[in-house]
N, C-alpha and C positions, 0 to 999 in steps of 0.2 A: 185608826182601824188597821189591824195587821192584814197583810195580803201577801200573795205569792206571785205577784205580777212580774217582778224581776226574774224569778226562776223560770216562769213560763216563757217569758220573752227570750231569755238567753238560750233556752232549750231549742227554740226555733231559729236561733242565730239571727234575730232581728235586733236592730239598734232601737234606741228610744225613738228616734225620728221615724223609723219604719213603722213601729207600732202606732205612733201618733198619727201618721198618714192613714193607716188602716181604720183608725177610730174617729178621724176627723177632729182631732184636738192638737194642741201644741206639744212640742217635745218637753217644754217646761211642765206641762200638766202631768205627763207620764212620770217625769222625774219626781214631782211633788207627791204623786200617789205612791211610787215605789219607796220613797223615803218616809212615808207615813206622815207627811206634813199637810196632806190634803185628802179628804175623803171624796170619792167620786159621787156624782149624782146617781140616783137610781137608774135613769136611762143609760148613762155611761157604763155603770156596772153591768147592766144587761147586755150592752154591746160587747163588753170585754168577755163576758161569759159565753156569748154566742160565738165570738171569734175563736175562742179556745175550745169550744164545744164541751164546756164543763158547767156544772151548776154553780151559781153565784157563791154558795156556801163553801165550795172547794177552793175559791180564789180569795174571798174576803171573809174575815172573821172579826167579831167585835172585840 
């Protein structure tokens, strides 16, 4: 699944660890999502959208 997570994270000047802490996941999970090796669960996708105050569709696309 394509996503804009890396761009959104770097725009806020957050490290992968910073974002992981805010979402309650590991840094490795953030890395895997950003490199499109892992698709987030629906609850995690909602948490990401809420954190960035964007609709899920603006962050993740099939």
